[in-house]
MMTF fields as JSON, N, C-alpha, C and O atoms, coordinates in Angstrom:
{
  "mmtfVersion": "1.0.0",
  "mmtfProducer": "UNKNOWN",
  "numBonds": 263,
  "numAtoms": 264,
  "numGroups": 66,
  "numChains": 1,
  "numModels": 1,
  "chainsPerModel": [1],
  "groupsPerChain": [66],
  "chainIdList": ["A"],
  "bondAtomList": [4, 2, 8, 6, 12, 10, 16, 14, 20, 18, 24, 22, 28, 26, 32, 30, 36, 34, 40, 38, 44, 42, 48, 46, 52, 50, 56, 54, 60, 58, 64, 62, 68, 66, 72, 70, 76, 74, 80, 78, 84, 82, 88, 86, 92, 90, 96, 94, 100, 98, 104, 102, 108, 106, 112, 110, 116, 114, 120, 118, 124, 122, 128, 126, 132, 130, 136, 134, 140, 138, 144, 142, 148, 146, 152, 150, 156, 154, 160, 158, 164, 162, 168, 166, 172, 170, 176, 174, 180, 178, 184, 182, 188, 186, 192, 190, 196, 194, 200, 198, 204, 202, 208, 206, 212, 210, 216, 214, 220, 218, 224, 222, 228, 226, 232, 230, 236, 234, 240, 238, 244, 242, 248, 246, 252, 250, 256, 254, 260, 258],
  "bondOrderList": [1, 1, 1, 1, 1, 1, 1, 1, 1, 1, 1, 1, 1, 1, 1, 1, 1, 1, 1, 1, 1, 1, 1, 1, 1, 1, 1, 1, 1, 1, 1, 1, 1, 1, 1, 1, 1, 1, 1, 1, 1, 1, 1, 1, 1, 1, 1, 1, 1, 1, 1, 1, 1, 1, 1, 1, 1, 1, 1, 1, 1, 1, 1, 1, 1],
  "groupList": [{"groupName": "MET", "atomNameList": ["N", "CA", "C", "O"], "elementList": ["N", "C", "C", "O"], "formalChargeList": [0, 0, 0, 0], "bondAtomList": [1, 0, 2, 1, 3, 2], "bondOrderList": [1, 1, 2], "singleLetterCode": "M", "chemCompType": "L-PEPTIDE LINKING"}, {"groupName": "VAL", "atomNameList": ["N", "CA", "C", "O"], "elementList": ["N", "C", "C", "O"], "formalChargeList": [0, 0, 0, 0], "bondAtomList": [1, 0, 2, 1, 3, 2], "bondOrderList": [1, 1, 2], "singleLetterCode": "V", "chemCompType": "L-PEPTIDE LINKING"}, {"groupName": "GLN", "atomNameList": ["N", "CA", "C", "O"], "elementList": ["N", "C", "C", "O"], "formalChargeList": [0, 0, 0, 0], "bondAtomList": [1, 0, 2, 1, 3, 2], "bondOrderList": [1, 1, 2], "singleLetterCode": "Q", "chemCompType": "L-PEPTIDE LINKING"}, {"groupName": "ALA", "atomNameList": ["N", "CA", "C", "O"], "elementList": ["N", "C", "C", "O"], "formalChargeList": [0, 0, 0, 0], "bondAtomList": [1, 0, 2, 1, 3, 2], "bondOrderList": [1, 1, 2], "singleLetterCode": "A", "chemCompType": "L-PEPTIDE LINKING"}, {"groupName": "LEU", "atomNameList": ["N", "CA", "C", "O"], "elementList": ["N", "C", "C", "O"], "formalChargeList": [0, 0, 0, 0], "bondAtomList": [1, 0, 2, 1, 3, 2], "bondOrderList": [1, 1, 2], "singleLetterCode": "L", "chemCompType": "L-PEPTIDE LINKING"}, {"groupName": "ASP", "atomNameList": ["N", "CA", "C", "O"], "elementList": ["N", "C", "C", "O"], "formalChargeList": [0, 0, 0, 0], "bondAtomList": [1, 0, 2, 1, 3, 2], "bondOrderList": [1, 1, 2], "singleLetterCode": "D", "chemCompType": "L-PEPTIDE LINKING"}, {"groupName": "LYS", "atomNameList": ["N", "CA", "C", "O"], "elementList": ["N", "C", "C", "O"], "formalChargeList": [0, 0, 0, 0], "bondAtomList": [1, 0, 2, 1, 3, 2], "bondOrderList": [1, 1, 2], "singleLetterCode": "K", "chemCompType": "L-PEPTIDE LINKING"}, {"groupName": "SER", "atomNameList": ["N", "CA", "C", "O"], "elementList": ["N", "C", "C", "O"], "formalChargeList": [0, 0, 0, 0], "bondAtomList": [1, 0, 2, 1, 3, 2], "bondOrderList": [1, 1, 2], "singleLetterCode": "S", "chemCompType": "L-PEPTIDE LINKING"}, {"groupName": "ARG", "atomNameList": ["N", "CA", "C", "O"], "elementList": ["N", "C", "C", "O"], "formalChargeList": [0, 0, 0, 0], "bondAtomList": [1, 0, 2, 1, 3, 2], "bondOrderList": [1, 1, 2], "singleLetterCode": "R", "chemCompType": "L-PEPTIDE LINKING"}, {"groupName": "THR", "atomNameList": ["N", "CA", "C", "O"], "elementList": ["N", "C", "C", "O"], "formalChargeList": [0, 0, 0, 0], "bondAtomList": [1, 0, 2, 1, 3, 2], "bondOrderList": [1, 1, 2], "singleLetterCode": "T", "chemCompType": "L-PEPTIDE LINKING"}, {"groupName": "GLU", "atomNameList": ["N", "CA", "C", "O"], "elementList": ["N", "C", "C", "O"], "formalChargeList": [0, 0, 0, 0], "bondAtomList": [1, 0, 2, 1, 3, 2], "bondOrderList": [1, 1, 2], "singleLetterCode": "E", "chemCompType": "L-PEPTIDE LINKING"}, {"groupName": "PRO", "atomNameList": ["N", "CA", "C", "O"], "elementList": ["N", "C", "C", "O"], "formalChargeList": [0, 0, 0, 0], "bondAtomList": [1, 0, 2, 1, 3, 2], "bondOrderList": [1, 1, 2], "singleLetterCode": "P", "chemCompType": "L-PEPTIDE LINKING"}, {"groupName": "GLY", "atomNameList": ["N", "CA", "C", "O"], "elementList": ["N", "C", "C", "O"], "formalChargeList": [0, 0, 0, 0], "bondAtomList": [1, 0, 2, 1, 3, 2], "bondOrderList": [1, 1, 2], "singleLetterCode": "G", "chemCompType": "PEPTIDE LINKING"}, {"groupName": "HIS", "atomNameList": ["N", "CA", "C", "O"], "elementList": ["N", "C", "C", "O"], "formalChargeList": [0, 0, 0, 0], "bondAtomList": [1, 0, 2, 1, 3, 2], "bondOrderList": [1, 1, 2], "singleLetterCode": "H", "chemCompType": "L-PEPTIDE LINKING"}, {"groupName": "ASN", "atomNameList": ["N", "CA", "C", "O"], "elementList": ["N", "C", "C", "O"], "formalChargeList": [0, 0, 0, 0], "bondAtomList": [1, 0, 2, 1, 3, 2], "bondOrderList": [1, 1, 2], "singleLetterCode": "N", "chemCompType": "L-PEPTIDE LINKING"}, {"groupName": "PHE", "atomNameList": ["N", "CA", "C", "O"], "elementList": ["N", "C", "C", "O"], "formalChargeList": [0, 0, 0, 0], "bondAtomList": [1, 0, 2, 1, 3, 2], "bondOrderList": [1, 1, 2], "singleLetterCode": "F", "chemCompType": "L-PEPTIDE LINKING"}, {"groupName": "TYR", "atomNameList": ["N", "CA", "C", "O"], "elementList": ["N", "C", "C", "O"], "formalChargeList": [0, 0, 0, 0], "bondAtomList": [1, 0, 2, 1, 3, 2], "bondOrderList": [1, 1, 2], "singleLetterCode": "Y", "chemCompType": "L-PEPTIDE LINKING"}],
  "groupTypeList": [0, 1, 2, 3, 2, 4, 5, 6, 6, 7, 4, 8, 2, 1, 9, 10, 6, 11, 4, 12, 10, 4, 7, 5, 10, 10, 4, 1, 9, 3, 13, 4, 14, 12, 8, 12, 10, 3, 15, 10, 1, 4, 16, 5, 8, 16, 8, 5, 8, 4, 1, 13, 15, 1, 9, 8, 6, 9, 12, 5, 12, 5, 8, 3, 2, 5],
  "groupIdList": [1, 2, 3, 4, 5, 6, 7, 8, 9, 10, 11, 12, 13, 14, 15, 16, 17, 18, 19, 20, 21, 22, 23, 24, 25, 26, 27, 28, 29, 30, 31, 32, 33, 34, 35, 36, 37, 38, 39, 40, 41, 42, 43, 44, 45, 46, 47, 48, 49, 50, 51, 52, 53, 54, 55, 56, 57, 58, 59, 60, 61, 62, 63, 64, 65, 66],
  "secStructList": [7, 7, 7, 7, 7, 7, 7, 1, 2, 2, 2, 2, 2, 2, 2, 2, 1, 7, 4, 4, 4, 1, 7, 2, 2, 2, 2, 2, 2, 2, 2, 2, 6, 6, 7, 1, 2, 2, 2, 2, 2, 2, 2, 2, 6, 6, 2, 2, 2, 2, 2, 2, 2, 2, 2, 2, 2, 2, 7, 7, 1, 6, 6, 6, 7, 7],
  "xCoordList": [14.843, 13.803, 14.486, 15.615, 13.075, 13.323, 13.247, 12.401, 14.233, 14.487, 14.126, 14.447, 13.467, 13.176, 13.992, 13.972, 14.954, 15.688, 15.919, 16.567, 15.183, 15.031, 15.405, 15.314, 15.974, 15.775, 15.397, 14.992, 15.35, 14.317, 13.407, 12.37, 13.471, 13.034, 11.652, 10.514, 11.996, 11.329, 10.516, 9.55, 10.909, 10.181, 8.941, 7.765, 9.794, 8.395, 7.087, 5.915, 7.671, 6.825, 5.575, 4.362, 6.264, 5.848, 4.559, 3.663, 5.231, 4.19, 3.398, 2.618, 3.241, 2.794, 1.348, 0.19, 2.009, 0.59, -0.394, -0.375, -1.423, -2.549, -2.145, -1.507, -2.623, -2.369, -2.472, -1.563, -3.999, -4.108, -3.447, -3.407, -2.729, -1.576, -0.266, 0.624, -0.166, 0.867, 1.251, 0.346, 2.766, 2.959, 2.84, 2.638, 3.024, 2.781, 4.477, 4.458, 5.506, 6.633, 6.758, 7.28, 5.945, 6.315, 4.656, 4.387, 3.925, 3.138, 3.348, 2.838, 4.72, 5.617, 6.337, 6.716, 6.8, 7.784, 7.021, 7.479, 5.832, 4.894, 4.418, 4.288, 4.187, 3.935, 4.79, 4.344, 5.999, 7.428, 7.919, 8.631, 7.463, 7.259, 6.362, 6.306, 5.607, 4.151, 3.094, 2.148, 2.96, 1.873, 0.977, 1.004, 0.381, -0.522, -1.494, -1.737, -2.232, -3.098, -2.71, -3.273, -1.896, -1.166, -1.192, -1.304, -1.057, -1.183, -2.734, -3.066, -3.542, -5.384, -5.101, -5.429, -4.633, -4.365, -3.975, -4.539, -3.038, -2.43, -3.26, -3.189, -3.775, -4.885, -5.966, -6.336, -6.288, -7.228, -7.443, -8.543, -6.291, -5.768, -5.574, -5.431, -5.493, -4.767, -5.478, -5.156, -6.509, -7.668, -8.214, -8.138, -8.946, -9.706, -9.121, -9.499, -7.613, -6.975, -6.584, -6.873, -5.944, -5.288, -6.644, -6.683, -7.777, -9.025, -9.218, -9.437, -9.236, -9.523, -8.248, -8.391, -7.124, -5.86, -6.062, -5.576, -6.57, -6.388, -7.883, -8.186, -8.747, -9.835, -9.888, -10.69, -8.499, -8.574, -7.987, -8.181, -6.679, -5.771, -6.712, -6.676, -7.527, -8.526, -9.357, -9.758, -10.395, -11.743, -12.535, -13.486, -12.385, -13.155, -13.014, -11.991, -14.19, -14.576, -14.372, -13.652, -15.245, -15.066, -14.128, -13.958, -13.426, -11.794, -10.698, -9.692, -11.227, -10.112, -10.854, -10.133, -12.004, -12.369, -11.866, -11.798, -11.475, -11.068, -9.532, -8.773],
  "yCoordList": [-8.624, -8.535, -7.337, -7.06, -6.806, -5.718, -6.281, -6.949, -5.819, -6.301, -4.857, -3.848, -4.749, -3.74, -4.1, -5.271, -3.208, -3.065, -2.013, -0.99, -2.398, -1.945, -2.101, -3.208, -1.189, -1.315, -2.21, -3.163, -2.325, -3.262, -2.531, -3.127, -1.094, -0.294, 0.303, 0.514, 0.436, 0.654, -0.301, 0.011, -1.498, -2.705, -2.881, -3.031, -2.792, -3.014, -1.792, -2.051, -0.318, 0.354, -0.153, -0.329, -0.244, -0.817, -2.578, -3.096, -2.722, -4.19, -4.035, -4.974, -2.923, -2.346, -1.33, -1.376, -0.628, 0.564, 0.083, -0.967, 1.074, 0.793, 1.191, 2.206, 0.197, 0.147, 1.282, 1.914, 1.652, 3.132, 4.446, 5.431, 4.297, 5.416, 5.071, 5.92, 4.232, 3.98, 4.876, 5.244, 5.416, 6.106, 4.517, 3.315, 5.15, 4.264, 3.612, 2.561, 3.773, 3.235, 2.356, 1.291, 3.007, 1.657, 0.72, -0.238, 0.96, 0.153, -1.253, -2.372, -0.273, -1.506, -2.258, -3.296, -1.81, -2.239, -3.637, -4.779, -3.185, -3.879, -5.106, -6.208, -4.963, -5.76, -6.642, -7.781, -6.412, -6.988, -7.808, -8.813, -7.254, -8.651, -9.193, -9.345, -9.511, -10.247, -9.889, -10.677, -8.635, -8.468, -7.861, -6.77, -8.956, -9.084, -8.096, -7.433, -7.594, -6.741, -5.435, -4.86, -5.063, -3.664, -3.25, -2.133, -4.487, -3.861, -3.612, -3.109, -4.268, -3.977, -2.287, -1.523, -1.782, -0.343, 0.386, 1.401, -0.1, 0.791, 0.794, 1.613, -0.036, -0.8, 0.524, 1.086, 0.821, 1.457, 2.606, 3.106, 3.271, 4.611, 5.043, 6.265, 4.567, 4.242, 3.983, 4.154, 3.519, 2.784, 3.624, 3.684, 4.475, 5.626, 6.575, 6.881, 7.015, 8.281, 6.843, 6.978, 5.652, 4.976, 4.426, 4.307, 4.108, 4.164, 5.166, 5.065, 6.461, 7.707, 8.086, 8.534, 8.006, 8.029, 7.056, 7.226, 6.101, 4.597, 5.257, 5.325, 5.726, 5.977, 7.247, 7.582, 7.971, 9.517, 9.134, 9.723, 7.555, 7.842, 6.564, 6.567, 5.519, 4.607, 4.839, 4.252, 6.31, 6.501, 5.686, 5.781, 4.685, 3.463, 3.18, 2.568, 3.624, 3.62, 1.888, 1.368, 1.438, -0.437, -1.261, -2.448, -0.476, -1.509, -0.732, -1.253, 0.616, 1.258, 0.181, -0.303, 0.158, -0.942, -2.335, -2.892, -2.991, -4.159, -3.986, -4.955],
  "zCoordList": [-5.744, -4.896, -3.835, -3.43, -3.646, -2.246, -0.575, 0.02, -0.253, 1.301, 1.947, 1.319, 3.187, 4.11, 4.884, 5.262, 5.349, 6.126, 7.222, 7.002, 8.802, 10.2, 11.009, 11.539, 11.511, 13.444, 14.106, 13.441, 15.192, 15.735, 16.262, 16.552, 16.549, 17.025, 15.998, 16.418, 14.983, 13.743, 13.082, 12.385, 13.299, 12.954, 13.594, 13.261, 14.925, 16.027, 16.049, 16.321, 15.662, 15.265, 13.986, 14.097, 13.1, 12.147, 12.047, 11.38, 12.998, 13.426, 14.251, 14.403, 15.068, 16.03, 15.952, 16.365, 15.342, 15.006, 14.182, 13.54, 14.252, 13.408, 12.069, 11.789, 11.173, 9.915, 9.303, 8.765, 9.407, 8.731, 9.076, 8.339, 10.767, 10.758, 9.76, 9.722, 9.204, 8.637, 7.568, 6.82, 7.295, 5.605, 4.38, 4.552, 3.536, 2.369, 2.506, 1.867, 2.925, 3.494, 3.826, 3.496, 5.004, 6.479, 6.006, 6.73, 5.15, 4.821, 3.856, 3.793, 2.948, 2.08, 2.646, 2.103, 4.234, 4.781, 5.794, 5.814, 6.538, 6.884, 5.958, 6.49, 4.762, 4.129, 3.566, 3.421, 3.174, 3.072, 4.282, 4.288, 5.119, 6.834, 7.494, 8.714, 6.669, 6.681, 6.9, 6.89, 7.151, 7.432, 5.753, 5.184, 5.476, 3.875, 4.35, 3.343, 5.385, 5.185, 4.694, 3.763, 5.24, 5.092, 2.923, 2.417, 2.243, 1.143, 0.398, -0.676, 1.609, 1.287, 1.645, 0.737, 2.65, 3.093, 2.056, 1.65, 1.625, 0.447, -1.139, -2.056, -1.056, -2.258, -2.178, -3.209, -1.225, -0.816, -0.847, -1.083, -0.583, -0.546, -1.708, -1.677, -2.847, -4.023, -5.732, -6.908, -4.996, -6.066, -6.885, -8.112, -5.901, -6.743, -7.902, -9.032, -6.788, -8.039, -9.366, -10.554, -8.827, -10.454, -11.285, -12.51, -10.34, -11.796, -12.321, -13.528, -11.774, -12.654, -13.33, -14.467, -12.904, -14.494, -15.223, -16.341, -15.086, -16.422, -16.972, -18.163, -15.83, -17.252, -18.173, -19.045, -17.562, -18.604, -19.544, -20.607, -19.475, -20.762, -21.755, -22.985, -20.923, -21.854, -22.247, -23.252, -21.363, -21.762, -21.8, -22.576, -21.009, -21.109, -19.777, -19.471, -18.451, -17.131, -16.577, -15.724, -17.399, -17.099, -17.614, -17.337, -18.499, -18.266, -17.069, -16.588, -16.784, -16.149, -14.349, -13.477, -14.379, -13.033, -12.96, -11.864, -14.154, -14.299, -13.848, -13.856]
}
């Protein structure tokens, strides 16, 4: 299991900053520290790219959406 290790100042920044302003690494840390909505931000950031990639690989946009 991955554990996020941050000093108190860094953890406070991750927990207090608006999620949209966090880096991907900070979002993962925030998620691992109980901010479940941080995963939604990561998902939203990469969803279109991932669907596009899977569509190219499978040739099936509907399957990629699933």
